[in-house]
C-alpha positions as CSV (number, residue, x, y, z in Angstrom):
1,X,122.8,44.0,-46.9
2,X,125.0,41.9,-44.6
3,X,126.1,38.6,-46.0
4,X,128.1,37.9,-42.9
5,X,127.9,40.5,-40.1
6,X,131.0,39.2,-38.4
7,X,133.7,36.6,-39.1
8,X,136.7,35.7,-37.0
9,X,140.3,35.6,-38.3
10,X,143.0,33.2,-37.0
11,X,145.0,35.8,-35.1
12,X,142.3,38.2,-34.1
13,X,139.2,38.2,-31.9
14,X,136.9,39.3,-34.7
15,X,136.7,41.0,-38.1
16,X,133.6,42.7,-39.5
17,X,132.5,42.3,-43.1
18,X,131.3,45.5,-44.8
19,X,127.7,46.0,-46.0
20,X,127.1,44.8,-49.6
21,X,124.2,45.3,-51.9
22,X,124.4,41.8,-53.3
23,X,124.4,38.7,-51.0
24,X,127.6,36.7,-51.1
25,X,127.3,33.2,-52.6
26,X,126.7,30.3,-50.3
27,X,129.9,28.7,-51.6
28,X,132.0,31.8,-50.5
29,X,130.3,32.1,-47.1
30,X,130.9,28.4,-46.4
31,X,134.5,28.7,-47.5
32,X,135.1,31.6,-45.1
33,X,133.7,29.7,-42.2
34,X,135.3,26.4,-43.0
35,X,138.8,28.0,-43.0
36,X,138.4,29.4,-39.5
37,X,140.2,27.7,-36.5
38,X,137.7,25.7,-34.5
39,X,137.5,28.2,-31.6
40,X,136.8,31.1,-34.0
41,X,134.3,29.1,-35.9
42,X,132.3,28.4,-32.7
43,X,132.5,32.1,-31.9
44,X,130.5,32.9,-35.1
45,X,127.4,31.3,-33.5
46,X,124.8,34.1,-33.1
47,X,126.0,36.0,-36.1
48,X,123.6,36.7,-39.0
49,X,123.9,35.4,-42.6
50,X,121.8,36.2,-45.7
51,X,121.7,33.6,-48.5
52,X,119.8,33.4,-51.8
53,X,117.6,30.3,-52.2
54,X,118.1,28.3,-55.5
55,X,114.6,28.5,-56.8
56,X,115.6,26.6,-60.0
57,X,116.6,23.7,-57.8
58,X,113.5,23.8,-55.6
59,X,110.9,21.3,-56.7
60,X,108.3,22.7,-54.4
61,X,108.4,26.2,-55.9
62,X,105.7,27.4,-58.2
63,X,104.1,30.6,-59.5
64,X,100.5,30.6,-60.7
65,X,99.0,33.7,-62.4
66,X,95.5,34.8,-61.6
67,X,94.7,37.8,-63.7
68,X,97.1,40.6,-62.7
69,X,98.3,38.8,-59.6
70,X,100.2,35.6,-59.0
71,X,100.1,33.1,-56.2
72,X,103.7,32.2,-55.3
73,X,104.3,29.0,-53.3
74,X,107.4,27.4,-51.8
75,X,106.4,24.0,-50.4
76,X,108.5,22.6,-47.6
77,X,107.0,19.2,-46.9
78,X,109.9,17.3,-48.5
79,X,112.7,19.6,-47.6
80,X,114.0,17.4,-44.7
81,X,117.7,16.8,-44.0
82,X,118.3,13.0,-43.7
83,X,121.9,13.2,-42.4
84,X,122.5,11.3,-39.2
85,X,122.8,14.5,-37.1
86,X,119.2,15.3,-38.1
87,X,117.7,12.0,-36.9
88,X,115.3,11.9,-34.0
89,X,114.5,8.1,-33.6
90,X,112.4,8.7,-30.5
91,X,110.2,11.4,-32.1
92,X,106.5,10.6,-31.7
93,X,105.0,10.7,-35.3
94,X,101.8,12.5,-34.2
95,X,103.7,15.4,-32.6
96,X,107.2,15.6,-34.1
97,X,109.2,15.0,-37.3
98,X,111.7,12.2,-37.5
99,X,114.1,14.5,-39.3
100,X,114.8,17.5,-37.0
101,X,116.3,19.9,-39.5
102,X,114.7,21.3,-42.7
103,X,116.6,22.8,-45.6
104,X,116.6,25.5,-48.2
105,X,118.8,24.7,-51.3
106,X,121.2,27.5,-51.9
107,X,123.7,26.6,-54.7
108,X,125.1,23.7,-56.7
109,X,128.7,23.8,-58.1
110,X,130.0,21.2,-60.5
111,X,133.8,20.6,-60.9
112,X,135.4,18.3,-63.4
113,X,138.7,16.6,-62.4
114,X,139.8,15.0,-65.7
115,X,139.7,11.4,-66.8
116,X,141.7,8.2,-66.4
117,X,141.7,4.8,-68.2
118,X,140.2,1.8,-66.4
119,X,138.8,-1.7,-67.1
120,X,135.6,-2.2,-65.2
121,X,134.7,-4.8,-67.8
122,X,137.6,-7.1,-68.4
123,X,139.3,-6.5,-71.8
124,X,137.4,-3.2,-72.4
125,X,139.5,-0.2,-71.4
126,X,137.4,2.9,-70.9
127,X,138.0,6.6,-70.3
128,X,136.5,7.3,-66.9
129,X,135.5,10.8,-65.9
130,X,136.1,12.3,-62.5
131,X,133.3,14.6,-61.5
132,X,132.5,16.4,-58.2
133,X,129.5,18.4,-57.2
134,X,129.1,20.6,-54.2
135,X,125.5,21.3,-53.0
136,X,125.0,24.0,-50.4
137,X,122.0,24.3,-48.1
138,X,120.7,26.3,-45.2
139,X,119.8,23.9,-42.4
140,X,117.3,25.1,-39.7
141,X,115.0,23.4,-37.2
142,X,112.5,26.1,-36.5
143,X,110.2,25.8,-39.5
144,X,107.1,25.6,-37.2
145,X,107.9,29.0,-35.8
146,X,106.4,30.2,-39.0
147,X,103.3,28.0,-39.3
148,X,101.8,25.1,-37.3
149,X,103.0,21.5,-38.0
150,X,100.7,19.9,-40.5
151,X,100.4,16.8,-42.8
152,X,99.5,19.0,-45.8
153,X,102.0,18.3,-48.6
154,X,101.4,21.9,-49.9
155,X,102.4,23.5,-46.6
156,X,105.2,26.1,-46.8
157,X,105.7,29.7,-47.6
158,X,103.5,31.8,-49.9
159,X,103.0,35.3,-51.3
160,X,100.5,37.1,-53.5
161,X,102.4,39.4,-55.9
162,X,101.7,41.4,-59.0
163,X,102.4,39.2,-62.1
164,X,105.0,41.8,-63.3
165,X,106.9,41.4,-60.0
166,X,107.5,37.7,-60.6
167,X,109.5,38.2,-63.8
168,X,112.8,38.4,-61.9
169,X,111.7,36.8,-58.6
170,X,114.2,35.6,-56.0
171,X,113.9,34.3,-52.5
172,X,116.4,35.4,-49.8
173,X,116.7,33.9,-46.4
174,X,118.1,35.5,-43.2
175,X,119.3,33.2,-40.4
176,X,121.3,33.4,-37.2
177,X,124.1,30.9,-37.1
178,X,124.0,28.3,-34.3
179,X,126.5,25.6,-33.1
180,X,128.1,23.7,-34.9
181,X,127.6,26.5,-37.6
182,X,128.6,24.3,-40.6
183,X,128.4,20.6,-41.5
184,X,129.5,18.5,-44.5
185,X,128.9,15.0,-45.8
186,X,130.5,13.1,-48.7
187,X,129.0,10.4,-50.9
188,X,131.1,8.6,-53.6
189,X,129.9,6.5,-56.6
190,X,132.7,4.5,-58.3
191,X,132.8,4.5,-62.1
192,X,131.4,1.4,-63.8
193,X,131.2,0.1,-67.4
194,X,127.6,1.3,-67.6
195,X,128.3,4.6,-65.9
196,X,131.9,5.6,-66.6
197,X,132.1,8.4,-64.1
198,X,133.6,8.6,-60.6
199,X,131.2,10.9,-58.9
200,X,131.7,12.6,-55.6
201,X,128.8,14.5,-54.0
202,X,129.6,16.9,-51.1
203,X,126.6,18.3,-49.2
204,X,127.6,21.4,-47.3
205,X,125.3,23.1,-44.7
206,X,125.1,26.4,-43.0
207,X,123.3,25.8,-39.8
208,X,121.1,28.4,-38.2
209,X,117.8,29.6,-36.9
210,X,115.6,31.0,-39.8
211,X,114.6,34.5,-39.0
212,X,113.0,35.9,-42.2
213,X,112.4,35.2,-45.8
214,X,112.2,37.9,-48.4
215,X,110.8,37.6,-51.9
216,X,113.0,40.0,-53.9
217,X,113.4,41.5,-57.4
218,X,116.7,40.0,-58.5
219,X,117.3,42.9,-60.9
220,X,116.7,45.9,-58.6
221,X,117.3,44.2,-55.3
222,X,113.9,45.5,-54.0
223,X,112.2,43.5,-51.3
224,X,108.7,42.7,-52.6
225,X,107.5,41.2,-49.4
226,X,108.8,39.6,-46.2
227,X,107.8,36.6,-44.2
228,X,108.5,36.6,-40.4
229,X,107.9,34.0,-37.7
230,X,104.2,33.6,-37.1
231,X,103.3,34.1,-40.7
232,X,103.8,31.7,-43.6
233,X,102.3,34.1,-46.1
234,X,103.1,37.6,-47.1
235,X,101.5,40.2,-49.4
236,X,103.1,43.0,-51.3
237,X,103.6,46.1,-49.2
């Protein structure tokens, strides 16, 4: 499978990544794109990426067994990007969402950067930790290409699979990159006496048009079923 069909190098027009059985991590894909010169980064718009969705970090994901089969649900109602570039203040609530872009969580990477001594409370020196976390997402605005806009909190993607197929279940998204291709935001919380950790959160986005979702067996790599535009639900082939 292609994790990046094409990526541009600083001194060349383009460079093609080879096919790989496993999908490259979101962290790696973002890093490759982020290190490109601006012109080359813009030139990647239109290229395809495949990313694995972090099901463990997806509060709307559930699997409910019914005999030999299971109903798999991935609810999208609350997966809305609240960054400023996703705002649509003029959106009419009855026909459009205030937040333009939706997201699928891809990966979370924690990095510790040591400690230092500081007095947040006078006369009480403390060891303050320095922690960073990088959260990666796929951002896309075409959710309603897959199903009609609705107020149903359970709306999202679904599949009916054999119970045995859910033992090593994964979800893989395929998207086509669009300008500006990537985005990043940073939030910082200063260490205090009650919470002695300097915490930096970086949210990193791959921005594209969602083209397909595959429920896969993470052991074998087999595609169990595929969801394409016009269908929010799939069944096993």
